[in-house]
Backbone bond lengths (Angstrom), bond angles and torsions (degrees), N, CA, C in turn:
res aa  C-N    CA-C-N  psi(-1)  N-CA   C-N-CA  omega(-1)  CA-C   N-CA-C  phi
1 X - - - 1.453 - - 1.519 110.14 -
2 X 1.313 117.13 134.86 1.456 121.50 -177.70 1.520 111.78 -67.84
3 X 1.333 116.60 135.76 1.458 122.01 176.71 1.536 109.49 -115.36
4 X 1.320 115.61 153.97 1.463 121.53 176.37 1.525 107.68 -99.74
5 X 1.332 115.93 115.81 1.456 121.81 -172.91 1.533 110.31 -121.31
6 X 1.317 116.39 124.10 1.459 120.44 170.94 1.516 108.21 -76.45
7 X 1.324 117.57 120.04 1.463 122.28 179.81 1.514 107.77 -126.62
8 X 1.340 116.64 108.80 1.456 118.80 -170.80 1.530 111.61 -158.01
9 X 1.325 116.24 149.79 1.465 122.16 174.72 1.522 108.73 -92.21
10 X 1.326 115.73 143.34 1.463 119.32 -176.11 1.528 110.54 -151.00
11 X 1.312 115.60 162.43 1.458 121.04 173.12 1.522 109.37 -82.38
12 X 1.315 117.01 165.39 1.460 120.63 -179.54 1.525 111.37 -62.36
13 X 1.342 116.90 -28.92 1.465 119.68 179.65 1.528 112.75 -94.70
14 X 1.337 117.65 16.16 1.450 120.25 165.48 1.503 118.14 91.82
15 X 1.348 118.21 22.57 1.460 120.80 177.62 1.527 110.69 -105.52
16 X 1.338 117.15 140.08 1.458 120.62 178.18 1.532 111.33 -104.71
17 X 1.327 116.41 -2.14 1.463 123.03 172.90 1.521 107.82 -160.14
18 X 1.331 116.04 153.98 1.451 119.57 175.42 1.521 110.78 -78.42
19 X 1.302 116.88 -176.81 1.458 120.74 179.37 1.527 110.74 -72.13
20 X 1.324 115.62 157.40 1.470 122.90 176.69 1.530 112.71 60.96
21 X 1.315 116.94 41.80 1.465 119.06 175.63 1.529 109.04 -70.67
22 X 1.323 115.68 137.43 1.461 121.58 -177.97 1.518 108.66 -158.45
23 X 1.332 117.47 -176.14 1.466 120.56 -176.01 1.527 112.76 -64.29
24 X 1.342 117.42 -29.26 1.464 120.07 179.30 1.517 111.76 -78.42
25 X 1.317 117.23 -31.05 1.464 121.79 176.00 1.535 108.46 -136.91
26 X 1.341 116.47 83.66 1.467 121.30 -174.05 1.525 114.48 -58.26
27 X 1.319 117.28 -27.87 1.461 120.05 179.92 1.522 112.31 -96.77
28 X 1.325 117.04 8.26 1.454 120.57 176.54 1.517 113.20 74.83
29 X 1.328 114.58 -175.96 1.463 120.82 -178.75 1.528 110.85 -67.59
30 X 1.325 115.87 123.45 1.467 124.36 179.47 1.529 112.81 63.10
31 X 1.335 116.45 16.79 1.453 119.53 -178.00 1.516 114.80 -84.58
32 X 1.329 117.56 -11.44 1.472 119.81 -177.90 1.527 112.56 -60.00
33 X 1.334 116.04 -27.52 1.469 119.27 -178.98 1.525 111.70 -62.56
34 X 1.322 116.95 -22.81 1.466 119.92 -177.51 1.525 112.28 -66.06
35 X 1.323 116.54 -31.86 1.460 120.54 -179.34 1.527 112.58 -113.60
36 X 1.328 116.29 15.43 1.470 120.17 -179.75 1.520 112.02 -62.11
37 X 1.329 116.89 -27.00 1.465 120.17 -178.31 1.529 112.24 -63.63
38 X 1.329 116.98 -22.23 1.461 120.89 179.36 1.535 112.28 -76.10
39 X 1.333 115.64 -6.97 1.470 119.87 -176.74 1.532 110.65 -134.87
40 X 1.344 116.31 27.66 1.462 120.51 -172.22 1.519 113.38 -106.90
41 X 1.333 117.43 15.95 1.455 119.96 -178.91 1.510 112.56 -142.63
42 X 1.309 115.48 -168.30 1.455 121.90 -176.85 1.531 113.04 -112.17
43 X 1.328 116.54 -5.96 1.460 119.55 -177.24 1.530 110.84 -90.89
44 X 1.312 115.64 133.60 1.462 121.57 -177.59 1.519 110.48 -86.05
45 X 1.308 115.75 132.35 1.458 120.01 177.14 1.521 110.10 -62.47
46 X 1.326 116.24 139.91 1.461 120.38 176.19 1.526 111.03 -73.84
47 X 1.330 116.10 -14.54 1.455 121.59 -179.88 1.516 111.83 -81.95
48 X 1.342 116.06 -42.78 1.461 121.61 -177.81 1.521 107.87 -157.65
49 X 1.315 117.27 124.11 1.466 121.81 -176.17 1.523 112.76 -66.18
50 X 1.325 117.13 -8.51 1.458 121.77 177.45 1.526 111.04 -63.43
51 X 1.332 116.47 -30.36 1.458 121.22 -175.33 1.530 110.17 -93.05
52 X 1.345 116.07 129.08 1.458 123.30 178.14 1.524 107.86 -120.82
53 X 1.319 116.63 111.74 1.455 120.74 -169.88 1.520 112.38 -126.85
54 X 1.316 115.33 165.34 1.454 119.62 169.31 1.518 108.09 -71.02
55 X 1.320 116.96 166.53 1.461 120.92 -177.36 1.531 111.39 -59.38
56 X 1.321 116.26 -45.00 1.463 120.44 -178.86 1.524 110.57 -64.20
57 X 1.331 116.12 -47.53 1.462 120.20 -177.68 1.523 111.77 -67.15
58 X 1.320 116.41 -34.63 1.468 120.34 177.37 1.523 110.58 -61.82
59 X 1.328 116.53 -42.48 1.465 119.79 179.26 1.521 111.27 -62.85
60 X 1.336 116.35 -41.12 1.464 120.58 178.93 1.526 110.28 -64.62
61 X 1.328 115.72 -47.83 1.467 121.25 -176.91 1.525 111.59 -64.26
62 X 1.323 115.92 -50.09 1.468 119.73 -175.64 1.521 112.41 -70.51
63 X 1.328 117.03 -32.56 1.455 120.40 177.89 1.525 110.56 -64.65
64 X 1.330 116.58 -43.17 1.465 120.43 178.32 1.518 111.10 -66.40
65 X 1.325 115.84 -40.88 1.470 120.03 179.87 1.521 111.36 -63.11
66 X 1.328 116.15 -39.96 1.463 120.88 -179.39 1.533 111.46 -64.23
67 X 1.326 116.77 -31.53 1.458 121.34 -178.18 1.525 112.62 -85.47
68 X 1.331 117.78 -6.66 1.462 121.35 -174.23 1.520 111.33 -89.66
69 X 1.336 115.21 121.85 1.458 119.98 179.05 1.510 113.45 -105.78
70 X 1.331 116.93 -14.24 1.465 122.18 177.89 1.519 107.94 -165.85
71 X 1.338 115.34 160.65 1.454 120.55 178.68 1.520 110.17 -130.71
72 X 1.345 116.19 152.78 1.461 122.16 172.19 1.519 108.35 -125.19
73 X 1.315 116.82 128.92 1.462 122.27 177.54 1.525 109.03 -132.25
74 X 1.323 115.46 164.49 1.454 120.78 177.09 1.517 111.50 -91.10
75 X 1.320 115.86 160.21 1.465 121.19 -177.97 1.525 112.06 -64.63
76 X 1.326 117.26 -35.53 1.465 119.40 -179.52 1.519 111.13 -61.34
77 X 1.323 116.47 -46.25 1.466 120.03 177.51 1.522 110.67 -62.72
78 X 1.313 116.05 -43.96 1.466 120.96 179.39 1.530 110.53 -56.19
79 X 1.328 117.09 -43.02 1.461 120.72 -179.13 1.523 111.70 -70.01
80 X 1.332 116.80 -40.64 1.463 120.70 -178.30 1.525 111.44 -60.31
81 X 1.332 116.67 -37.60 1.476 120.15 -179.10 1.525 111.65 -97.19
82 X 1.341 115.94 10.81 1.468 121.76 179.47 1.521 112.07 53.26
83 X 1.317 114.38 44.09 1.469 119.59 177.89 1.513 113.94 60.74
84 X 1.344 116.36 24.67 1.476 121.87 -178.05 1.532 110.98 53.72
85 X 1.326 116.18 27.12 1.462 119.72 -178.72 1.517 113.20 64.00
86 X 1.334 116.34 17.69 1.462 120.90 -178.67 1.514 113.76 92.42
87 X 1.338 117.18 -6.64 1.472 120.75 -177.11 1.531 109.62 -134.47
88 X 1.328 116.64 101.40 1.463 121.68 178.27 1.529 109.48 -67.48
89 X 1.357 117.78 148.08 1.471 120.29 179.75 1.527 114.63 -56.39
90 X 1.351 117.69 -29.75 1.465 118.82 171.68 1.519 106.85 -83.61
91 X 1.290 115.24 93.97 1.466 121.72 -166.63 1.521 112.72 -60.66
92 X 1.318 114.70 130.10 1.465 125.18 173.53 1.531 114.52 66.57
93 X 1.334 117.14 10.15 1.465 119.70 173.21 1.531 107.89 -81.35
94 X 1.332 118.94 124.40 1.465 120.82 -179.71 1.532 111.78 -59.52
95 X 1.320 116.25 136.82 1.463 121.98 -179.09 1.526 109.39 -119.33
96 X 1.329 115.56 126.90 1.460 122.05 177.15 1.524 108.11 -103.41
97 X 1.322 116.16 124.67 1.463 121.89 -176.54 1.524 108.82 -107.02
98 X 1.322 116.10 118.51 1.457 121.56 178.29 1.527 108.82 -81.95
99 X 1.330 117.52 122.32 1.458 120.62 -172.59 1.533 110.88 -153.01
100 X 1.326 115.72 162.48 1.467 120.96 173.62 1.521 111.31 -91.80
101 X 1.336 115.51 -18.94 1.467 119.06 -178.78 1.533 109.03 -147.15
102 X 1.304 115.75 140.97 1.458 121.25 -179.03 1.524 109.13 -82.75
103 X 1.337 118.96 129.90 1.469 120.44 179.50 1.528 111.52 -63.92
104 X 1.329 116.15 146.39 1.460 120.76 -175.77 1.524 112.47 -74.56
105 X 1.318 116.94 -41.95 1.469 120.58 -176.08 1.523 111.28 -130.67
106 X 1.332 118.09 69.93 1.466 119.44 179.19 1.526 110.54 -66.92
107 X 1.343 117.57 145.93 1.468 119.70 178.59 1.516 111.38 -64.11
108 X 1.318 116.44 144.33 1.456 121.20 -179.62 1.523 110.51 -98.96
109 X 1.320 115.33 140.64 1.456 120.42 179.31 1.508 110.17 -163.10
110 X 1.334 116.31 -146.87 1.463 121.18 -175.17 1.524 113.46 -91.76
111 X 1.331 117.50 -12.78 1.460 120.90 -176.21 1.525 111.87 -90.98
112 X 1.328 118.21 130.08 1.471 120.79 172.88 1.537 109.81 -76.95
113 X 1.325 117.35 112.96 1.468 121.70 178.50 1.526 109.76 -102.57
114 X 1.331 116.12 138.08 1.463 122.29 173.91 1.527 107.39 -126.76
115 X 1.324 116.79 128.46 1.457 121.46 -178.52 1.527 109.14 -99.80
116 X 1.332 115.90 121.97 1.462 122.71 -175.28 1.523 108.95 -107.49
117 X 1.330 116.28 122.18 1.458 120.82 -177.09 1.529 113.43 -109.91
118 X 1.333 117.92 -1.20 1.462 119.50 -175.19 1.525 113.15 -115.83
119 X 1.332 116.62 36.36 1.452 120.71 168.51 1.513 116.45 102.48
120 X 1.344 114.44 159.34 1.457 120.89 -174.99 1.522 111.72 -68.42
121 X 1.335 117.73 -31.23 1.458 118.76 179.24 1.524 111.58 -64.18
122 X 1.343 116.56 -35.86 1.455 120.75 176.61 1.536 110.90 -70.97
123 X 1.338 115.94 -36.76 1.465 119.97 177.05 1.524 110.64 -62.48
124 X 1.322 116.45 -43.21 1.466 120.87 178.71 1.528 110.73 -64.32
125 X 1.308 116.63 -43.18 1.467 120.78 179.73 1.520 111.52 -59.60
126 X 1.337 116.69 -49.26 1.462 120.06 -178.30 1.521 111.64 -68.75
127 X 1.330 116.79 -38.21 1.464 120.28 179.62 1.524 110.88 -64.61
128 X 1.341 117.28 -39.85 1.464 120.60 178.60 1.524 111.05 -64.32
129 X 1.316 116.58 -39.11 1.463 120.20 179.20 1.526 111.08 -61.53
130 X 1.317 115.98 -40.60 1.464 120.61 -179.96 1.529 111.26 -74.18
131 X 1.339 116.85 -37.77 1.468 121.44 -175.98 1.523 112.16 -68.72
132 X 1.323 116.91 -27.83 1.456 119.27 -179.12 1.518 111.43 66.60
133 X 1.321 117.06 -121.69 1.459 121.41 -179.27 1.526 112.40 -84.67
134 X 1.330 117.64 -8.95 1.462 121.12 179.56 1.526 110.46 -86.40
135 X 1.337 115.83 174.70 1.457 121.37 -176.01 1.522 112.17 -88.78
136 X 1.325 114.42 158.25 1.458 121.98 170.36 1.520 107.56 -100.48
137 X 1.316 116.78 121.82 1.457 121.51 -177.49 1.518 110.14 -96.95
138 X 1.323 116.02 131.25 1.466 122.48 174.27 1.516 107.52 -104.47
139 X 1.355 116.13 125.99 1.460 118.65 -172.47 1.510 115.94 -124.60
140 X 1.338 117.93 14.54 1.463 119.82 178.50 1.525 109.89 -136.66
141 X 1.337 115.82 152.77 1.458 121.29 -174.20 1.520 112.67 -63.25
142 X 1.325 117.23 -45.22 1.468 120.03 -175.04 1.518 111.46 -62.09
143 X 1.322 117.06 -44.05 1.467 120.59 179.27 1.525 110.18 -67.23
144 X 1.330 116.86 -40.70 1.465 120.56 178.75 1.518 110.79 -59.92
145 X 1.321 116.92 -43.95 1.464 121.12 -179.30 1.525 111.11 -61.78
146 X 1.326 117.09 -43.25 1.457 120.64 179.22 1.532 111.16 -65.70
147 X 1.337 116.32 -40.17 1.462 119.89 178.81 1.523 111.41 -64.77
148 X 1.322 117.10 -40.28 1.460 120.84 178.51 1.523 110.36 -64.47
149 X 1.323 116.59 -45.94 1.466 120.85 -177.30 1.529 111.45 -63.58
150 X 1.333 117.03 -33.90 1.464 121.45 -177.81 1.534 113.24 -93.40
151 X 1.322 116.52 0.75 1.456 119.91 179.01 1.514 113.97 72.10
152 X 1.336 116.92 30.63 1.466 121.18 -176.25 1.526 113.26 -98.59
153 X 1.330 116.65 -5.96 1.467 119.89 -175.36 1.525 110.52 -93.51
154 X 1.343 115.68 134.37 1.465 121.32 179.87 1.519 113.60 -101.23
155 X 1.317 117.40 -23.57 1.456 119.76 -176.93 1.508 112.14 -163.84
156 X 1.342 115.61 164.16 1.456 122.14 178.50 1.522 109.09 -130.39
157 X 1.320 116.81 122.06 1.459 122.52 171.55 1.522 106.62 -108.78
158 X 1.326 116.47 103.07 1.460 122.09 -174.27 1.524 110.22 -107.94
159 X 1.315 115.81 135.20 1.461 122.09 178.72 1.523 106.33 -114.41
160 X 1.330 115.46 101.80 1.465 121.07 -167.59 1.521 110.40 -96.85
161 X 1.333 115.57 116.67 1.461 122.20 178.99 1.531 109.89 -83.75
162 X 1.337 117.39 147.58 1.466 120.86 -176.92 1.531 111.56 -80.40
163 X 1.326 115.71 70.11 1.461 119.83 -178.99 1.519 109.59 -154.54
164 X 1.322 115.79 147.26 1.459 123.05 170.87 1.524 106.60 -108.50
165 X 1.329 117.06 103.43 1.467 119.98 -176.46 1.527 112.37 -73.34
166 X 1.305 117.06 -33.68 1.456 119.88 177.21 1.519 114.96 85.75
167 X 1.321 116.63 -30.48 1.469 120.30 179.01 1.523 109.34 -160.12
168 X 1.338 114.39 161.99 1.457 119.44 -179.39 1.521 110.47 139.66
169 X 1.324 116.08 -143.56 1.469 121.98 -179.03 1.523 108.18 -97.92
170 X 1.328 116.05 113.56 1.459 120.70 -178.31 1.533 110.91 -79.62
171 X 1.310 115.31 144.32 1.457 119.85 179.96 1.519 112.36 -80.72
172 X 1.327 117.36 -40.39 1.463 119.35 -168.65 1.532 114.41 -109.69
173 X 1.315 117.88 28.53 1.457 120.70 169.43 1.533 109.16 -77.46
174 X 1.322 116.92 154.01 1.470 122.57 170.50 1.533 113.04 56.51
175 X 1.331 115.92 51.38 1.467 119.56 179.97 1.521 111.83 -109.73
176 X 1.323 116.99 13.39 1.449 120.55 179.58 1.520 112.20 89.48
177 X 1.328 116.20 -177.24 1.459 122.01 -175.06 1.522 113.77 -102.58
178 X 1.324 117.18 -8.71 1.463 120.20 -176.64 1.531 111.52 -80.66
179 X 1.322 116.20 142.01 1.460 121.58 174.91 1.527 109.48 -71.33
180 X 1.323 116.63 136.30 1.462 122.05 178.69 1.529 108.14 -115.09
181 X 1.308 116.69 109.96 1.462 121.43 -179.27 1.527 109.95 -82.07
182 X 1.325 115.76 137.35 1.459 121.91 -177.37 1.531 110.20 -125.19
183 X 1.319 115.12 155.92 1.458 121.12 173.69 1.519 108.99 -126.20
184 X 1.323 116.42 123.52 1.459 120.76 177.93 1.521 109.34 -70.87
185 X 1.339 116.10 126.97 1.463 120.07 -177.51 1.528 112.96 -113.57
186 X 1.338 117.09 -18.69 1.473 119.10 -179.55 1.517 110.09 -166.07
187 X 1.330 115.89 140.69 1.467 122.20 173.97 1.523 107.61 -134.50
188 X 1.334 116.82 124.62 1.458 122.03 -178.09 1.525 108.87 -130.93
189 X 1.321 116.88 129.40 1.458 120.38 176.14 1.520 109.79 -90.74
190 X 1.326 115.92 119.65 1.450 121.19 178.45 1.515 111.26 -105.49
191 X 1.321 116.33 -156.37 1.459 121.85 178.77 1.521 109.29 -92.41
192 X 1.321 115.98 103.11 1.453 120.39 -178.27 1.512 113.43 69.53
193 X 1.332 116.95 29.12 1.467 120.99 -178.22 1.529 109.35 -164.25
194 X 1.327 115.13 148.91 1.458 121.16 171.11 1.525 106.93 -116.14
195 X 1.318 116.48 123.86 1.466 121.35 178.21 1.527 108.56 -94.38
196 X 1.319 116.84 120.70 1.463 121.73 -177.75 1.525 109.31 -125.60
197 X 1.322 115.91 129.21 1.449 120.85 178.95 1.523 110.15 -114.34
198 X 1.342 115.05 136.49 1.459 121.69 177.28 1.514 110.12 -128.99
199 X 1.308 116.21 144.60 1.451 121.71 167.84 1.513 108.18 -100.69
200 X 1.319 117.09 146.04 1.466 122.11 178.85 1.526 108.14 -88.02
201 X 1.343 116.84 122.95 1.449 121.13 -178.27 1.521 112.49 -92.55
202 X 1.334 115.82 -30.64 1.473 118.42 -179.66 1.513 110.83 -156.11
């Protein structure tokens, strides 16, 4: 059965990008350290040769990629990275973009993009249908927050960088007032990163 999994790199104090994130610096000021673990080794990812990782980090990255059948991202992230030029780094994985308006001329590439204008619950429904037995990966803060608030998230795969950014884009703002109980299922120390997995209990 398909699960909705938040998979994202973050600072120890809960930021997924530094301040002033834009197309020239998608991870914001000093935010590159959050994803440095994807380029901290000599082993090439089987998913995309762009990523060079340590052996441990490669296993974490490629294992998650193999289990991913679809992705959901927010429009702000999509715009900041210019739609990945039409080709997301997880090659040929369908990407659902949550938005209020469909872009007129999206870049064309290898990734099937679907623009959802009627809410995150509809995005999750359609993404699960496409993913089949694989997981739906959530990779942006805004979508993660909405999924948490609506009880749509099944798990969190967090890649925690050893840094306190102090400011930027927070991951866990605006998640509602209800307590969300979690269960730690795995902790792995990588190169300049701690990989922590949680299951959502309630």
